[in-house]
CHARMM-style PDB file with segment names, atoms N, HN, CA, C and O in Angstrom:
ATOM      1  N   MET     1     -51.367  12.964 -15.168  1.00  0.00      PROA
ATOM      2  CA  MET     1     -50.725  12.858 -16.011  1.00  0.00      PROA
ATOM      3  C   MET     1     -50.721  11.856 -16.758  1.00  0.00      PROA
ATOM      4  O   MET     1     -49.775  11.155 -16.398  1.00  0.00      PROA
ATOM      5  N   SER     2     -51.301  11.349 -17.680  1.00  0.00      PROA
ATOM      6  HN  SER     2     -52.069  11.919 -17.972  1.00  0.00      PROA
ATOM      7  CA  SER     2     -51.951  10.230 -18.444  1.00  0.00      PROA
ATOM      8  C   SER     2     -50.377   9.125 -18.771  1.00  0.00      PROA
ATOM      9  O   SER     2     -49.183   9.409 -18.874  1.00  0.00      PROA
ATOM     10  N   LYS     3     -51.242   7.657 -18.860  1.00  0.00      PROA
ATOM     11  HN  LYS     3     -52.211   7.426 -18.776  1.00  0.00      PROA
ATOM     12  CA  LYS     3     -49.909   7.209 -19.508  1.00  0.00      PROA
ATOM     13  C   LYS     3     -49.116   7.282 -20.114  1.00  0.00      PROA
ATOM     14  O   LYS     3     -47.981   6.851 -19.916  1.00  0.00      PROA
ATOM     15  N   GLN     4     -49.791   8.224 -21.593  1.00  0.00      PROA
ATOM     16  HN  GLN     4     -50.713   8.574 -21.754  1.00  0.00      PROA
ATOM     17  CA  GLN     4     -49.173   8.426 -22.560  1.00  0.00      PROA
ATOM     18  C   GLN     4     -48.267   9.259 -21.903  1.00  0.00      PROA
ATOM     19  O   GLN     4     -47.330   8.560 -21.515  1.00  0.00      PROA
ATOM     20  N   ALA     5     -48.094  10.574 -21.562  1.00  0.00      PROA
ATOM     21  HN  ALA     5     -48.855  11.141 -21.876  1.00  0.00      PROA
ATOM     22  CA  ALA     5     -47.316  11.128 -21.113  1.00  0.00      PROA
ATOM     23  C   ALA     5     -45.748  10.581 -20.287  1.00  0.00      PROA
ATOM     24  O   ALA     5     -44.663  11.162 -20.278  1.00  0.00      PROA
ATOM     25  N   ILE     6     -45.985   9.788 -19.899  1.00  0.00      PROA
ATOM     26  HN  ILE     6     -46.867   9.316 -19.906  1.00  0.00      PROA
ATOM     27  CA  ILE     6     -45.341   8.976 -18.751  1.00  0.00      PROA
ATOM     28  C   ILE     6     -44.663   8.073 -19.595  1.00  0.00      PROA
ATOM     29  O   ILE     6     -43.528   8.166 -19.127  1.00  0.00      PROA
ATOM     30  N   SER     7     -44.627   7.704 -20.015  1.00  0.00      PROA
ATOM     31  HN  SER     7     -45.549   7.629 -20.395  1.00  0.00      PROA
ATOM     32  CA  SER     7     -44.686   6.426 -21.536  1.00  0.00      PROA
ATOM     33  C   SER     7     -43.089   7.283 -22.264  1.00  0.00      PROA
ATOM     34  O   SER     7     -41.890   7.082 -22.454  1.00  0.00      PROA
ATOM     35  N   GLU     8     -43.859   8.015 -22.395  1.00  0.00      PROA
ATOM     36  HN  GLU     8     -44.834   8.179 -22.240  1.00  0.00      PROA
ATOM     37  CA  GLU     8     -43.245   9.522 -23.305  1.00  0.00      PROA
ATOM     38  C   GLU     8     -41.346   9.805 -22.281  1.00  0.00      PROA
ATOM     39  O   GLU     8     -40.149   9.602 -22.484  1.00  0.00      PROA
ATOM     40  N   THR     9     -42.543  10.545 -20.880  1.00  0.00      PROA
ATOM     41  HN  THR     9     -43.515  10.709 -20.715  1.00  0.00      PROA
ATOM     42  CA  THR     9     -41.264  10.762 -20.560  1.00  0.00      PROA
ATOM     43  C   THR     9     -40.168   9.642 -19.618  1.00  0.00      PROA
ATOM     44  O   THR     9     -39.143   9.891 -18.983  1.00  0.00      PROA
ATOM     45  N   LYS    10     -40.843   8.456 -19.843  1.00  0.00      PROA
ATOM     46  HN  LYS    10     -41.676   8.254 -20.359  1.00  0.00      PROA
ATOM     47  CA  LYS    10     -39.014   7.135 -19.809  1.00  0.00      PROA
ATOM     48  C   LYS    10     -39.122   6.602 -20.610  1.00  0.00      PROA
ATOM     49  O   LYS    10     -39.171   5.377 -20.497  1.00  0.00      PROA
ATOM     50  N   LEU    11     -39.229   7.263 -21.965  1.00  0.00      PROA
ATOM     51  HN  LEU    11     -39.190   8.258 -22.057  1.00  0.00      PROA
ATOM     52  CA  LEU    11     -38.629   7.028 -22.727  1.00  0.00      PROA
ATOM     53  C   LEU    11     -37.445   8.253 -23.425  1.00  0.00      PROA
ATOM     54  O   LEU    11     -36.321   8.057 -23.888  1.00  0.00      PROA
ATOM     55  N   ARG    12     -37.993   9.149 -23.316  1.00  0.00      PROA
ATOM     56  HN  ARG    12     -38.906   9.308 -22.940  1.00  0.00      PROA
ATOM     57  CA  ARG    12     -37.000  10.695 -23.464  1.00  0.00      PROA
ATOM     58  C   ARG    12     -35.676  10.572 -22.777  1.00  0.00      PROA
ATOM     59  O   ARG    12     -34.564  10.859 -23.218  1.00  0.00      PROA
ATOM     60  N   LYS    13     -36.058  10.025 -21.462  1.00  0.00      PROA
ATOM     61  HN  LYS    13     -36.962   9.791 -21.104  1.00  0.00      PROA
ATOM     62  CA  LYS    13     -34.614   9.397 -20.233  1.00  0.00      PROA
ATOM     63  C   LYS    13     -33.920   8.294 -20.467  1.00  0.00      PROA
ATOM     64  O   LYS    13     -32.866   8.100 -19.863  1.00  0.00      PROA
ATOM     65  N   LEU    14     -34.526   7.187 -21.605  1.00  0.00      PROA
ATOM     66  HN  LEU    14     -35.383   7.345 -22.095  1.00  0.00      PROA
ATOM     67  CA  LEU    14     -33.600   6.075 -22.110  1.00  0.00      PROA
ATOM     68  C   LEU    14     -33.073   6.779 -23.030  1.00  0.00      PROA
ATOM     69  O   LEU    14     -31.875   6.794 -22.746  1.00  0.00      PROA
ATOM     70  N   LEU    15     -33.277   7.535 -24.215  1.00  0.00      PROA
ATOM     71  HN  LEU    15     -34.251   7.522 -24.445  1.00  0.00      PROA
ATOM     72  CA  LEU    15     -32.813   7.497 -25.050  1.00  0.00      PROA
ATOM     73  C   LEU    15     -31.989   8.853 -24.301  1.00  0.00      PROA
ATOM     74  O   LEU    15     -31.085   8.928 -25.132  1.00  0.00      PROA
ATOM     75  N   GLU    16     -31.765   9.655 -23.589  1.00  0.00      PROA
ATOM     76  HN  GLU    16     -32.500   9.594 -22.914  1.00  0.00      PROA
ATOM     77  CA  GLU    16     -30.848  10.479 -22.966  1.00  0.00      PROA
ATOM     78  C   GLU    16     -29.597   9.289 -22.134  1.00  0.00      PROA
ATOM     79  O   GLU    16     -28.426   9.668 -22.126  1.00  0.00      PROA
ATOM     80  N   LEU    17     -29.813   8.417 -21.722  1.00  0.00      PROA
ATOM     81  HN  LEU    17     -30.764   8.109 -21.728  1.00  0.00      PROA
ATOM     82  CA  LEU    17     -29.440   7.855 -21.538  1.00  0.00      PROA
ATOM     83  C   LEU    17     -28.378   6.733 -22.452  1.00  0.00      PROA
ATOM     84  O   LEU    17     -27.202   6.566 -22.132  1.00  0.00      PROA
ATOM     85  N   ASN    18     -28.825   6.253 -23.246  1.00  0.00      PROA
ATOM     86  HN  ASN    18     -29.781   6.389 -23.506  1.00  0.00      PROA
ATOM     87  CA  ASN    18     -28.897   6.180 -24.193  1.00  0.00      PROA
ATOM     88  C   ASN    18     -27.517   6.536 -24.682  1.00  0.00      PROA
ATOM     89  O   ASN    18     -26.548   5.777 -24.674  1.00  0.00      PROA
ATOM     90  N   ILE    19     -27.549   8.011 -25.185  1.00  0.00      PROA
ATOM     91  HN  ILE    19     -28.336   8.628 -25.191  1.00  0.00      PROA
ATOM     92  CA  ILE    19     -26.646   9.483 -25.906  1.00  0.00      PROA
ATOM     93  C   ILE    19     -25.475   9.028 -24.830  1.00  0.00      PROA
ATOM     94  O   ILE    19     -24.459   8.401 -25.127  1.00  0.00      PROA
ATOM     95  N   LYS    20     -25.730   9.341 -23.931  1.00  0.00      PROA
ATOM     96  HN  LYS    20     -26.556   9.850 -23.689  1.00  0.00      PROA
ATOM     97  CA  LYS    20     -24.738   8.436 -22.652  1.00  0.00      PROA
ATOM     98  C   LYS    20     -23.933   7.975 -22.648  1.00  0.00      PROA
ATOM     99  O   LYS    20     -22.885   8.600 -22.485  1.00  0.00      PROA
ATOM    100  N   LEU    21     -23.937   6.966 -22.778  1.00  0.00      PROA
ATOM    101  HN  LEU    21     -24.788   6.458 -22.910  1.00  0.00      PROA
ATOM    102  CA  LEU    21     -23.565   5.148 -22.473  1.00  0.00      PROA
ATOM    103  C   LEU    21     -22.741   5.170 -23.982  1.00  0.00      PROA
ATOM    104  O   LEU    21     -22.048   4.201 -24.291  1.00  0.00      PROA
ATOM    105  N   LYS    22     -22.878   6.405 -24.933  1.00  0.00      PROA
ATOM    106  HN  LYS    22     -23.440   7.193 -24.682  1.00  0.00      PROA
ATOM    107  CA  LYS    22     -22.214   5.667 -26.107  1.00  0.00      PROA
ATOM    108  C   LYS    22     -21.225   6.425 -26.342  1.00  0.00      PROA
ATOM    109  O   LYS    22     -20.338   5.996 -27.079  1.00  0.00      PROA
ATOM    110  N   GLU    23     -21.100   8.066 -25.637  1.00  0.00      PROA
ATOM    111  HN  GLU    23     -21.821   8.414 -25.038  1.00  0.00      PROA
ATOM    112  CA  GLU    23     -20.174   8.906 -25.475  1.00  0.00      PROA
ATOM    113  C   GLU    23     -19.518   8.213 -24.720  1.00  0.00      PROA
ATOM    114  O   GLU    23     -18.365   8.628 -24.600  1.00  0.00      PROA
ATOM    115  N   GLN    24     -19.821   7.050 -23.973  1.00  0.00      PROA
ATOM    116  HN  GLN    24     -20.758   6.713 -24.070  1.00  0.00      PROA
ATOM    117  CA  GLN    24     -18.619   6.504 -23.121  1.00  0.00      PROA
ATOM    118  C   GLN    24     -18.118   6.205 -23.547  1.00  0.00      PROA
ATOM    119  O   GLN    24     -16.898   6.305 -23.409  1.00  0.00      PROA
ATOM    120  N   LEU    25     -18.835   5.487 -24.564  1.00  0.00      PROA
ATOM    121  HN  LEU    25     -19.825   5.406 -24.677  1.00  0.00      PROA
ATOM    122  CA  LEU    25     -17.971   4.010 -24.871  1.00  0.00      PROA
ATOM    123  C   LEU    25     -16.774   4.190 -25.922  1.00  0.00      PROA
ATOM    124  O   LEU    25     -15.844   3.392 -26.045  1.00  0.00      PROA
ATOM    125  N   GLU    26     -17.022   5.875 -26.979  1.00  0.00      PROA
ATOM    126  HN  GLU    26     -17.777   6.523 -26.880  1.00  0.00      PROA
ATOM    127  CA  GLU    26     -15.951   5.748 -27.338  1.00  0.00      PROA
ATOM    128  C   GLU    26     -14.690   6.881 -26.795  1.00  0.00      PROA
ATOM    129  O   GLU    26     -13.814   7.518 -27.380  1.00  0.00      PROA
ATOM    130  N   ILE    27     -15.041   6.770 -25.650  1.00  0.00      PROA
ATOM    131  HN  ILE    27     -15.753   6.252 -25.175  1.00  0.00      PROA
ATOM    132  CA  ILE    27     -13.266   7.328 -25.099  1.00  0.00      PROA
ATOM    133  C   ILE    27     -12.219   6.395 -25.026  1.00  0.00      PROA
ATOM    134  O   ILE    27     -12.313   5.476 -24.212  1.00  0.00      PROA
ATOM    135  N   SER    28     -11.380   6.480 -25.647  1.00  0.00      PROA
ATOM    136  HN  SER    28     -11.304   7.227 -26.308  1.00  0.00      PROA
ATOM    137  CA  SER    28      -9.946   5.993 -25.028  1.00  0.00      PROA
ATOM    138  C   SER    28      -9.924   5.698 -24.318  1.00  0.00      PROA
ATOM    139  O   SER    28     -10.033   6.356 -23.283  1.00  0.00      PROA
ATOM    140  N   ARG    29      -9.715   4.120 -24.425  1.00  0.00      PROA
ATOM    141  HN  ARG    29      -9.627   3.585 -25.265  1.00  0.00      PROA
ATOM    142  CA  ARG    29      -9.266   3.431 -23.265  1.00  0.00      PROA
ATOM    143  C   ARG    29      -7.642   2.456 -22.736  1.00  0.00      PROA
ATOM    144  O   ARG    29      -7.832   1.268 -22.472  1.00  0.00      PROA
ATOM    145  N   VAL    30      -6.784   2.767 -22.663  1.00  0.00      PROA
ATOM    146  HN  VAL    30      -6.629   3.731 -22.877  1.00  0.00      PROA
ATOM    147  CA  VAL    30      -5.582   1.659 -22.489  1.00  0.00      PROA
ATOM    148  C   VAL    30      -5.624   0.361 -21.214  1.00  0.00      PROA
ATOM    149  O   VAL    30      -6.130   0.631 -20.125  1.00  0.00      PROA
ATOM    150  N   PRO    31      -5.288  -0.446 -21.371  1.00  0.00      PROA
ATOM    151  CA  PRO    31      -5.092  -1.817 -20.562  1.00  0.00      PROA
ATOM    152  C   PRO    31      -4.466  -0.956 -19.154  1.00  0.00      PROA
ATOM    153  O   PRO    31      -3.866   0.118 -19.116  1.00  0.00      PROA
ATOM    154  N   ILE    32      -4.821  -1.780 -18.171  1.00  0.00      PROA
ATOM    155  HN  ILE    32      -5.308  -2.652 -18.202  1.00  0.00      PROA
ATOM    156  CA  ILE    32      -4.086  -1.815 -16.855  1.00  0.00      PROA
ATOM    157  C   ILE    32      -2.420  -1.454 -16.496  1.00  0.00      PROA
ATOM    158  O   ILE    32      -1.798  -0.641 -15.813  1.00  0.00      PROA
ATOM    159  N   SER    33      -2.140  -2.582 -17.395  1.00  0.00      PROA
ATOM    160  HN  SER    33      -2.645  -3.243 -17.950  1.00  0.00      PROA
ATOM    161  CA  SER    33      -0.959  -2.709 -17.260  1.00  0.00      PROA
ATOM    162  C   SER    33      -0.134  -2.190 -18.396  1.00  0.00      PROA
ATOM    163  O   SER    33       1.054  -2.339 -18.108  1.00  0.00      PROA
ATOM    164  N   GLU    34      -0.207  -1.934 -18.943  1.00  0.00      PROA
ATOM    165  HN  GLU    34      -1.172  -1.814 -19.176  1.00  0.00      PROA
ATOM    166  CA  GLU    34       0.263  -1.170 -19.888  1.00  0.00      PROA
ATOM    167  C   GLU    34       0.326   1.141 -19.452  1.00  0.00      PROA
ATOM    168  O   GLU    34       1.161   1.993 -19.755  1.00  0.00      PROA
ATOM    169  N   ALA    35      -1.044   1.222 -18.652  1.00  0.00      PROA
ATOM    170  HN  ALA    35      -1.722   0.529 -18.406  1.00  0.00      PROA
ATOM    171  CA  ALA    35      -1.109   2.475 -17.548  1.00  0.00      PROA
ATOM    172  C   ALA    35       0.019   2.347 -16.591  1.00  0.00      PROA
ATOM    173  O   ALA    35       0.955   3.088 -16.290  1.00  0.00      PROA
ATOM    174  N   SER    36      -0.460   0.893 -16.119  1.00  0.00      PROA
ATOM    175  HN  SER    36      -1.221   0.291 -16.363  1.00  0.00      PROA
ATOM    176  CA  SER    36       1.270   1.232 -15.150  1.00  0.00      PROA
ATOM    177  C   SER    36       2.179   1.053 -15.657  1.00  0.00      PROA
ATOM    178  O   SER    36       2.808   2.110 -15.626  1.00  0.00      PROA
ATOM    179  N   LYS    37       2.858   0.129 -16.292  1.00  0.00      PROA
ATOM    180  HN  LYS    37       2.347  -0.730 -16.318  1.00  0.00      PROA
ATOM    181  CA  LYS    37       3.805   0.635 -16.927  1.00  0.00      PROA
ATOM    182  C   LYS    37       4.544   2.362 -17.582  1.00  0.00      PROA
ATOM    183  O   LYS    37       5.523   3.100 -17.466  1.00  0.00      PROA
ATOM    184  N   SER    38       3.483   2.254 -18.149  1.00  0.00      PROA
ATOM    185  HN  SER    38       2.688   1.655 -18.243  1.00  0.00      PROA
ATOM    186  CA  SER    38       4.034   4.080 -18.483  1.00  0.00      PROA
ATOM    187  C   SER    38       3.937   4.951 -16.796  1.00  0.00      PROA
ATOM    188  O   SER    38       4.555   5.973 -16.496  1.00  0.00      PROA
ATOM    189  N   MET    39       3.174   4.331 -16.090  1.00  0.00      PROA
ATOM    190  HN  MET    39       2.672   3.502 -16.334  1.00  0.00      PROA
ATOM    191  CA  MET    39       3.475   5.068 -14.586  1.00  0.00      PROA
ATOM    192  C   MET    39       5.326   5.315 -14.447  1.00  0.00      PROA
ATOM    193  O   MET    39       6.083   6.282 -14.535  1.00  0.00      PROA
ATOM    194  N   ILE    40       5.500   3.512 -14.127  1.00  0.00      PROA
ATOM    195  HN  ILE    40       4.885   2.727 -14.055  1.00  0.00      PROA
ATOM    196  CA  ILE    40       6.604   3.216 -13.940  1.00  0.00      PROA
ATOM    197  C   ILE    40       8.144   3.934 -14.601  1.00  0.00      PROA
ATOM    198  O   ILE    40       9.165   4.272 -14.003  1.00  0.00      PROA
ATOM    199  N   GLU    41       7.888   3.973 -15.669  1.00  0.00      PROA
ATOM    200  HN  GLU    41       7.058   3.699 -16.155  1.00  0.00      PROA
ATOM    201  CA  GLU    41       8.418   4.640 -16.553  1.00  0.00      PROA
ATOM    202  C   GLU    41       8.640   6.396 -16.734  1.00  0.00      PROA
ATOM    203  O   GLU    41       9.515   7.099 -17.241  1.00  0.00      PROA
ATOM    204  N   TYR    42       7.646   6.591 -16.190  1.00  0.00      PROA
ATOM    205  HN  TYR    42       6.936   6.020 -15.778  1.00  0.00      PROA
ATOM    206  CA  TYR    42       7.662   8.342 -15.411  1.00  0.00      PROA
ATOM    207  C   TYR    42       8.410   8.848 -14.667  1.00  0.00      PROA
ATOM    208  O   TYR    42       9.258   9.738 -14.593  1.00  0.00      PROA
ATOM    209  N   CYS    43       7.537   7.490 -13.670  1.00  0.00      PROA
ATOM    210  HN  CYS    43       6.848   6.767 -13.730  1.00  0.00      PROA
ATOM    211  CA  CYS    43       8.638   8.181 -12.283  1.00  0.00      PROA
ATOM    212  C   CYS    43      10.152   7.835 -11.728  1.00  0.00      PROA
ATOM    213  O   CYS    43      10.732   8.254 -10.726  1.00  0.00      PROA
ATOM    214  N   GLN    44      10.629   6.796 -12.884  1.00  0.00      PROA
ATOM    215  HN  GLN    44      10.158   6.456 -13.698  1.00  0.00      PROA
ATOM    216  CA  GLN    44      12.074   6.641 -12.256  1.00  0.00      PROA
ATOM    217  C   GLN    44      12.723   7.739 -13.969  1.00  0.00      PROA
ATOM    218  O   GLN    44      13.836   7.881 -14.474  1.00  0.00      PROA
ATOM    219  N   THR    45      11.899   8.054 -14.183  1.00  0.00      PROA
ATOM    220  HN  THR    45      10.994   7.939 -13.772  1.00  0.00      PROA
ATOM    221  CA  THR    45      12.724   8.692 -15.696  1.00  0.00      PROA
ATOM    222  C   THR    45      13.030  10.547 -15.372  1.00  0.00      PROA
ATOM    223  O   THR    45      13.962  11.171 -15.879  1.00  0.00      PROA
ATOM    224  N   THR    46      11.728  11.287 -14.185  1.00  0.00      PROA
ATOM    225  HN  THR    46      10.971  10.780 -13.773  1.00  0.00      PROA
ATOM    226  CA  THR    46      10.973  12.061 -14.236  1.00  0.00      PROA
ATOM    227  C   THR    46      11.979  12.509 -12.574  1.00  0.00      PROA
ATOM    228  O   THR    46      12.314  11.747 -11.668  1.00  0.00      PROA
ATOM    229  N   GLN    47      12.186  13.810 -12.701  1.00  0.00      PROA
ATOM    230  HN  GLN    47      11.913  14.429 -13.438  1.00  0.00      PROA
ATOM    231  CA  GLN    47      13.368  13.807 -11.141  1.00  0.00      PROA
ATOM    232  C   GLN    47      12.257  14.679 -10.325  1.00  0.00      PROA
ATOM    233  O   GLN    47      11.879  15.719 -10.863  1.00  0.00      PROA
ATOM    234  N   ASP    48      11.764  14.351  -9.177  1.00  0.00      PROA
ATOM    235  HN  ASP    48      12.072  13.506  -8.740  1.00  0.00      PROA
ATOM    236  CA  ASP    48      11.012  15.178  -8.344  1.00  0.00      PROA
ATOM    237  C   ASP    48      11.974  16.114  -7.349  1.00  0.00      PROA
ATOM    238  O   ASP    48      12.651  15.726  -6.397  1.00  0.00      PROA
ATOM    239  N   MET    49      11.815  17.514  -7.887  1.00  0.00      PROA
ATOM    240  HN  MET    49      11.265  17.829  -8.661  1.00  0.00      PROA
ATOM    241  CA  MET    49      12.397  18.386  -7.186  1.00  0.00      PROA
ATOM    242  C   MET    49      12.165  18.222  -5.519  1.00  0.00      PROA
ATOM    243  O   MET    49      12.953  18.630  -4.665  1.00  0.00      PROA
ATOM    244  N   MET    50      11.026  17.599  -5.296  1.00  0.00      PROA
ATOM    245  HN  MET    50      10.387  17.267  -5.989  1.00  0.00      PROA
ATOM    246  CA  MET    50      10.618  17.370  -3.398  1.00  0.00      PROA
ATOM    247  C   MET    50      12.027  15.991  -3.396  1.00  0.00      PROA
ATOM    248  O   MET    50      13.115  16.326  -2.927  1.00  0.00      PROA
ATOM    249  N   VAL    51      11.998  15.753  -3.484  1.00  0.00      PROA
ATOM    250  HN  VAL    51      11.114  15.480  -3.865  1.00  0.00      PROA
ATOM    251  CA  VAL    51      12.636  14.363  -2.500  1.00  0.00      PROA
ATOM    252  C   VAL    51      14.216  14.098  -3.447  1.00  0.00      PROA
ATOM    253  O   VAL    51      14.477  13.133  -4.164  1.00  0.00      PROA
ATOM    254  N   PRO    52      15.038  15.230  -3.166  1.00  0.00      PROA
ATOM    255  CA  PRO    52      17.022  15.393  -3.626  1.00  0.00      PROA
ATOM    256  C   PRO    52      17.557  14.175  -3.134  1.00  0.00      PROA
ATOM    257  O   PRO    52      18.613  13.635  -3.464  1.00  0.00      PROA
ATOM    258  N   SER    53      16.573  13.742  -2.171  1.00  0.00      PROA
ATOM    259  HN  SER    53      15.715  14.181  -1.903  1.00  0.00      PROA
ATOM    260  CA  SER    53      18.074  12.747  -1.580  1.00  0.00      PROA
ATOM    261  C   SER    53      17.587  10.880  -2.515  1.00  0.00      PROA
ATOM    262  O   SER    53      18.048   9.739  -2.521  1.00  0.00      PROA
ATOM    263  N   VAL    54      16.523  11.565  -3.099  1.00  0.00      PROA
ATOM    264  HN  VAL    54      16.148  12.492  -3.094  1.00  0.00      PROA
ATOM    265  CA  VAL    54      16.924   9.922  -3.732  1.00  0.00      PROA
ATOM    266  C   VAL    54      17.310  10.534  -5.338  1.00  0.00      PROA
ATOM    267  O   VAL    54      16.256  10.382  -5.955  1.00  0.00      PROA
ATOM    268  N   TRP    55      18.026  10.967  -6.001  1.00  0.00      PROA
ATOM    269  HN  TRP    55      18.883  11.090  -5.500  1.00  0.00      PROA
ATOM    270  CA  TRP    55      18.044  11.797  -6.824  1.00  0.00      PROA
ATOM    271  C   TRP    55      19.673  12.548  -6.883  1.00  0.00      PROA
ATOM    272  O   TRP    55      20.187  13.066  -7.874  1.00  0.00      PROA
ATOM    273  N   GLY    56      20.545  12.354  -4.855  1.00  0.00      PROA
ATOM    274  HN  GLY    56      20.128  11.933  -4.049  1.00  0.00      PROA
ATOM    275  CA  GLY    56      21.066  12.222  -5.356  1.00  0.00      PROA
ATOM    276  C   GLY    56      21.943  13.477  -5.842  1.00  0.00      PROA
ATOM    277  O   GLY    56      22.889  13.428  -6.629  1.00  0.00      PROA
ATOM    278  N   SER    57      21.372  14.722  -5.137  1.00  0.00      PROA
ATOM    279  HN  SER    57      20.605  14.762  -4.497  1.00  0.00      PROA
ATOM    280  CA  SER    57      21.559  16.015  -5.131  1.00  0.00      PROA
ATOM    281  C   SER    57      22.826  16.189  -4.087  1.00  0.00      PROA
ATOM    282  O   SER    57      23.037  15.472  -3.109  1.00  0.00      PROA
ATOM    283  N   ARG    58      23.567  17.241  -4.501  1.00  0.00      PROA
ATOM    284  HN  ARG    58      23.395  17.822  -5.296  1.00  0.00      PROA
ATOM    285  CA  ARG    58      25.171  17.072  -3.755  1.00  0.00      PROA
ATOM    286  C   ARG    58      24.679  18.479  -2.578  1.00  0.00      PROA
ATOM    287  O   ARG    58      25.370  18.691  -1.581  1.00  0.00      PROA
ATOM    288  N   ASN    59      23.706  19.140  -2.819  1.00  0.00      PROA
ATOM    289  HN  ASN    59      23.145  18.968  -3.628  1.00  0.00      PROA
ATOM    290  CA  ASN    59      22.631  19.840  -1.303  1.00  0.00      PROA
ATOM    291  C   ASN    59      22.039  19.608  -1.331  1.00  0.00      PROA
ATOM    292  O   ASN    59      21.150  19.412  -2.159  1.00  0.00      PROA
ATOM    293  N   PRO    60      22.427  19.373   0.676  1.00  0.00      PROA
ATOM    294  CA  PRO    60      21.462  18.580   1.513  1.00  0.00      PROA
ATOM    295  C   PRO    60      19.574  18.975   0.941  1.00  0.00      PROA
ATOM    296  O   PRO    60      18.987  19.903   0.385  1.00  0.00      PROA
ATOM    297  N   ASP    61      19.311  17.921   1.381  1.00  0.00      PROA
ATOM    298  HN  ASP    61      19.788  17.167   1.832  1.00  0.00      PROA
ATOM    299  CA  ASP    61      17.622  17.470   1.439  1.00  0.00      PROA
ATOM    300  C   ASP    61      17.548  19.069   2.132  1.00  0.00      PROA
ATOM    301  O   ASP    61      18.667  19.519   2.375  1.00  0.00      PROA
ATOM    302  N   PRO    62      16.462  19.927   2.460  1.00  0.00      PROA
ATOM    303  CA  PRO    62      16.205  20.289   3.529  1.00  0.00      PROA
ATOM    304  C   PRO    62      14.787  20.018   3.976  1.00  0.00      PROA
ATOM    305  O   PRO    62      14.337  20.818   4.796  1.00  0.00      PROA
ATOM    306  N   PHE    63      13.885  18.877   3.517  1.00  0.00      PROA
ATOM    307  HN  PHE    63      14.251  18.227   2.851  1.00  0.00      PROA
ATOM    308  CA  PHE    63      12.959  18.649   4.244  1.00  0.00      PROA
ATOM    309  C   PHE    63      13.302  17.610   5.038  1.00  0.00      PROA
ATOM    310  O   PHE    63      12.241  17.190   5.499  1.00  0.00      PROA
ATOM    311  N   ILE    64      14.298  16.897   5.494  1.00  0.00      PROA
ATOM    312  HN  ILE    64      15.160  17.239   5.119  1.00  0.00      PROA
ATOM    313  CA  ILE    64      15.231  16.032   5.773  1.00  0.00      PROA
ATOM    314  C   ILE    64      15.302  16.967   7.352  1.00  0.00      PROA
ATOM    315  O   ILE    64      15.871  18.025   7.619  1.00  0.00      PROA
ATOM    316  N   GLU    65      14.220  15.784   8.432  1.00  0.00      PROA
ATOM    317  HN  GLU    65      13.758  14.924   8.215  1.00  0.00      PROA
ATOM    318  CA  GLU    65      14.856  16.018   9.445  1.00  0.00      PROA
ATOM    319  C   GLU    65      15.699  16.406  10.233  1.00  0.00      PROA
ATOM    320  O   GLU    65      14.997  15.844  11.074  1.00  0.00      PROA
ATOM    321  N   PRO    66      16.859  16.984  11.045  1.00  0.00      PROA
ATOM    322  CA  PRO    66      17.448  16.176  11.680  1.00  0.00      PROA
ATOM    323  C   PRO    66      17.851  15.581  12.251  1.00  0.00      PROA
ATOM    324  O   PRO    66      17.758  15.978  13.413  1.00  0.00      PROA
ATOM    325  N   THR    67      18.501  14.413  12.132  1.00  0.00      PROA
ATOM    326  HN  THR    67      18.577  14.090  11.189  1.00  0.00      PROA
ATOM    327  CA  THR    67      18.529  13.180  13.126  1.00  0.00      PROA
ATOM    328  C   THR    67      19.247  12.985  14.423  1.00  0.00      PROA
ATOM    329  O   THR    67      20.376  12.713  14.015  1.00  0.00      PROA
ATOM    330  N   ALA    68      19.306  12.952  15.716  1.00  0.00      PROA
ATOM    331  HN  ALA    68      18.388  13.173  16.048  1.00  0.00      PROA
ATOM    332  CA  ALA    68      19.847  12.425  17.409  1.00  0.00      PROA
ATOM    333  C   ALA    68      19.988  11.752  17.293  1.00  0.00      PROA
ATOM    334  O   ALA    68      19.070  11.082  16.819  1.00  0.00      PROA
ATOM    335  N   GLY    69      21.047  11.213  17.521  1.00  0.00      PROA
ATOM    336  HN  GLY    69      21.792  11.758  17.906  1.00  0.00      PROA
ATOM    337  CA  GLY    69      21.718  10.125  18.050  1.00  0.00      PROA
ATOM    338  C   GLY    69      22.452   9.442  16.900  1.00  0.00      PROA
ATOM    339  O   GLY    69      23.121   9.823  15.940  1.00  0.00      PROA
ATOM    340  N   CYS    70      22.112   8.452  17.322  1.00  0.00      PROA
ATOM    341  HN  CYS    70      21.569   8.142  18.103  1.00  0.00      PROA
ATOM    342  CA  CYS    70      22.679   7.555  16.721  1.00  0.00      PROA
ATOM    343  C   CYS    70      22.205   7.182  14.500  1.00  0.00      PROA
ATOM    344  O   CYS    70      22.842   6.503  13.696  1.00  0.00      PROA
ATOM    345  N   GLY    71      20.660   8.145  14.253  1.00  0.00      PROA
ATOM    346  HN  GLY    71      20.142   8.698  14.907  1.00  0.00      PROA
ATOM    347  CA  GLY    71      20.685   8.682  12.955  1.00  0.00      PROA
ATOM    348  C   GLY    71      19.323   7.585  12.521  1.00  0.00      PROA
ATOM    349  O   GLY    71      18.657   7.850  11.520  1.00  0.00      PROA
ATOM    350  N   CYS    72      19.110   6.773  13.084  1.00  0.00      PROA
ATOM    351  HN  CYS    72      19.651   6.558  13.897  1.00  0.00      PROA
ATOM    352  CA  CYS    72      18.460   4.991  12.586  1.00  0.00      PROA
ATOM    353  C   CYS    72      17.375   5.690  12.509  1.00  0.00      PROA
ATOM    354  O   CYS    72      17.240   6.781  13.061  1.00  0.00      PROA
ATOM    355  N   VAL    73      16.479   5.106  11.794  1.00  0.00      PROA
ATOM    356  HN  VAL    73      16.589   4.219  11.346  1.00  0.00      PROA
ATOM    357  CA  VAL    73      14.735   5.971  11.190  1.00  0.00      PROA
ATOM    358  C   VAL    73      14.464   4.199  12.290  1.00  0.00      PROA
ATOM    359  O   VAL    73      15.185   3.245  12.585  1.00  0.00      PROA
ATOM    360  N   LEU    74      12.605   4.720  12.632  1.00  0.00      PROA
ATOM    361  HN  LEU    74      12.020   5.495  12.393  1.00  0.00      PROA
ATOM    362  CA  LEU    74      11.971   3.901  13.268  1.00  0.00      PROA
ATOM    363  C   LEU    74      10.906   4.055  12.903  1.00  0.00      PROA
ATOM    364  O   LEU    74      10.180   4.974  13.281  1.00  0.00      PROA
ATOM    365  N   MET    75      10.488   2.862  11.797  1.00  0.00      PROA
ATOM    366  HN  MET    75      11.078   2.115  11.490  1.00  0.00      PROA
ATOM    367  CA  MET    75       9.031   3.012  11.151  1.00  0.00      PROA
ATOM    368  C   MET    75       8.326   2.179  12.286  1.00  0.00      PROA
ATOM    369  OT1 MET    75       7.110   1.990  12.249  1.00  0.00      PROA
TER     370      MET     75
END
């Protein structure tokens, strides 16, 4: 390959990279504090049917293992 062909290849790669970087720049971004706040708000207001004991369901939680003895949980 000649020097000119190599230079053209490098230029083409740089132009492609520049296009990709410009596309990334256009992606809307949210500050982490705002994203965290919205996640916390969502978790507090949306019931998770997989954890009925947290939401005060009247039905017993089928996912809790029955405890034997004093009913204490050790971690």
